[in-house]
N, C-alpha and C positions, 0 to 999 in steps of 0.2 A: 027523401034524405035517408041514407043508409044508417041503420041502427049501429051504435057503437059497441054493442055486446051481442054475441051469437053463441049458441050452444056449440057450434063447430065452425072453425075457420080452416080453410084449405089454402096453404101458401104455395103458389106456383100453378101454372096452367099448361104444363106439358101433358103427355099421355097419362101419367099417373094422376096429376091434378084434375084433368078433365074427366077421367073415369070416376075419380072420387066425387067430383061435382055432380056427375050424372047419377051416381048411386045415392048421394045425399039428397038431391032434388027429387028423385023418384020416391024416396022414403019420406018425403015431406019433412025433413029435418030443418031446423032453424040453422042455416048455414050461410057462409060467405066464402067465395073463392077470390083470392087476391093475386093478380098477375101484374108484373111491372112492365112487361113488353107485349109482344104479340102472342096470342094463345097458340100453343102447339109446341113450344120449346125447340129442342134441337132437331126434331123431325122436319121443321120448316126448311132446314138446310140440307135435307136429304133428297137427292134427285128422284130415286125410285125405290120403293119398298116392295120386295117380291116375295116376302115370307110371312105376311100378316094374314091370318086365316079369314076367309070370306071374300078375298079378292084374288081369284085364280089367275087373272091377267096382270096382277100387280097394281100398284097405285102410287102416285107421286106423294112425297112427304107433305107437300102443301095441301093436297086434296084430302089426305087422311086426317090431318089436323083440322081442316075445315069441317069434315064430316063428324069428327069427335065433338067439336064445339057445338055444331048444330044439333047433334043428338042430345047433349046435355041441356041445351037451351030449350029444346022441345018440352022438357020437364020443368022449365022455368028455373034453371040454375041461377042463383043469385051471385053476381060477380062484380068486381070493380078493378080498375087499374090503379096501382099504387106501389110505391117502393118501401118495403119494410126494412128499416135500418138497424133495429135492435129489438130485443124482447126480454121479458122477465117471466121465467117459467117456475119461479120458486114458490109460488102460491097456487092453490087450487084454481083460482081465476088467473088465466094467463094474459099478460099484457103485451101488445105488439105496438111498436112506435114507428110511425111512417115519416118519410123524408119531409113531408110538408108540415110536420109538427102535430098532426092529429094522432090519436091513440085509439086502438080497438082492443077489445077483450073477448075472451072465449073460455068455455069450460073444457073444450077439447080442441086439439090442434093436429093437423096432418101436414107434415113438412114435405113438400114436393119441389124443392128449389132447384134440383137438377145439378148439372155440371157444365163445364166449358172446356174448350180445347187446351191441352198442355203445350206450352211453348218450349222451344229448344233451349232458350236462355243463352244464346251465343252472340258474338259481335255481329252487327249488321242486321240482326233479325228485327229488332224494334224499329230501327231507322227505316227499313225497307218494307215494313208491313203496309200493305195496300199499294206497294210499288213493285210487286213481284213476289212478295211473301204472303201466302194465304193459308187459311186454316179450313177452307171450305171449297172443295172442287166444284160442287154443285153451283155455288154462287159465282165463281170466277172463271170456270173453264172456258166459256166463250171468248174470253180475252186472249186466249193462247192458240188461236187458229194457226195451223201450219208452223208451230214453234216447238221447241224442245223444253220440257219441264221435268222437274224431279219431284218425287214423292218420298217423304221420309216416314217409315213405319212398316210394320209387317203383319198387322192385325186385320180383321175383317174390314174395318172402315177404310184403312189405307188401300187395300187391294180393290175394294169396290170403287173407291174414288179414282184410283188409277185407271180402272177400266172405263169409267165415265170420261176421264180426260182424253182417252184415245179417240173419242168422237170428234175432238177438236184439234188436239195437238198432233204433230207428225211423229213425235217420239216422247215416250214417258220412261224415265229411269227411276226405278224403285231402289232406294238406299236403305239397307237394313243392317242393324248392328250385329245380328246373328247370321248363322249360315243356313237358316231355314225359316220359313214364314210361320206365323202363328195363326193365320187365317184358316178358315175351314177348307177342307180338301177340294170341294167343288169350285171355290173361288180361286184357289191356287191353280187348279187345272186350267181354268179359263185364262188366268193371267199368263201362265207359261205358254199357252197356245196362241196368245195375241202377238202378232208380229211387230206391233208398235211398242211393246213393253220389253225393256231389258232390266238387268239387275246388277247392283253393286253390293256384294255381301261383306259381312264382318267389318263394316265401316261406319263412322260417325261423321256428320257434318260439323266442322269446328268453327266455321265463319262463313258469312254471306257477304259477297262483295258486289259493288255496283255504285253508280253515281245517281242517275235519275231513276234507275230500276235495277233489278237483279241481273247480273252479268255472269257471275262465277261463284261456285261453291268451293270452299276449301275442305278437303276430306282427310281423315286419318284412319288407317285400318287398325285392326287389333294388335298388329305387330309394331305400331308406331310409324309406319311409312305414310308420308304425306303425298297428296295428289290434288289436282284441281279438276273441276268439271264445269264446262261452259254451258249455262242454261239461261232460259228467258224467264223462268219462274220456279218457285219451290212451294210445295204444299206440305205443311207439317201436320202429320196425322198420327200422333204417338200417344194417344190416350186423352184422358180428361181430368180436370181438377174440380173439386166440389164447390158449388156456390153456397158457401157457408158463412160469409162475413157477417151476417145478421144473427147468427145462431150462438147461443151460450154453449160452446163446445164441451166445456168441463162438465156441466150439468148433464149433457146428453152422452157423455163418455165416448166422444168421437175417437175413431181409430187413428193410427199414425198418419194416414193420408187425409184426415179431416172429414171422412165420411161417417155416417151415423149408424151404429149397430142397432139391430132390432131382433126381436124373437121372430118366430115363424108367422106370427099374426101381425107383424110390422110394429109392435109396441116397442118404444124406446125405454131408456132408463128412467124417464120422467113420466109419472102416472098421467094418463090422459093425452099423451103426446105420441103420435105415430109418425113414421117416416116411410115414404114410398118413392119408387123411381130411382134415378141416377144418384141422388144424394145418399141413398142407403148403402151401407157397407156390404158388398157382395162381389161375386166374380163376373156375373153375366149382366150386361146392360143392353137390353133390347126393348123395343117398343112393347112387345107382347107381355114381358114380365113386369114392365112398369105399369101397364094398364091393370094387370092382375093384382099387383100390390096396391094400386089405388082403390080397387074394389074391396080388398081385404082390410085396408086401413079404415074405411068407412064402417064396415061391420064391427071392427074392433072399437071404434069410437062410439058407435051406437050401443054396444055392450057396456062400455065404460059409463056412458051417460045414463043408461038405464039403472045401473047399480048406484049411481049418485042419488037418484030420486027415491 
């Protein structure tokens, strides 16, 4: 039976949470990691990670998540599956309330709840999600063999996923609201050189149409001119929203986007509470800095707990 109180609770089992779990377990801290789904977070949806140190040939997102979890468990990381729906951070002893009605408490908390894909919020998107509207090329690309798909976005994820789609689709059209991509130059170079990829610039998708599946996109350029594009699927890759529904955002002084600000040591506005990974207010969201923040957060928590005693 898991204890209801721990010195440290880590909320979330993505790269930040698993690294925090590894550091906490290795330090023999009284800890518990809580994950509501599969360990690994968003990297489970990433086909191939080519820039994580120590893997010169690259590694799949699934395999990296599996290795991170196995590494933490080698040091006997204490973990459980559960969905935290609310919490009270107003007292030195923090209270976490789970969906099944149970409560847990801790002296120190590391928030690693991550983020999720941002939707377009246009007509047809919700109705056709899973029927041609997707937020994960790694998951759904094989369904589009020899077809024409669109990718909305211009950042690293959008361009990487567009390249992955060309392994299956005959044609990939990238639709971007600006006249240049935000992705790193090397990714741009590869995309521009790929004969299966073309671009529609300075345009937004305003509606997604189809009956049993996606058939057509309605577009509007920055001058207000409307057009249509016939496609078999659309991949929306325009950023992320924080997984913060269980967090007391006012106490944590969340930014306008709902992400959690911290100092350089990952400490939030609430004493004893740290935030690491994609939930943290920052510009760069990569596996490597999430892992580094997870490690930093445990060291900050350890320092906080030492000063309590």
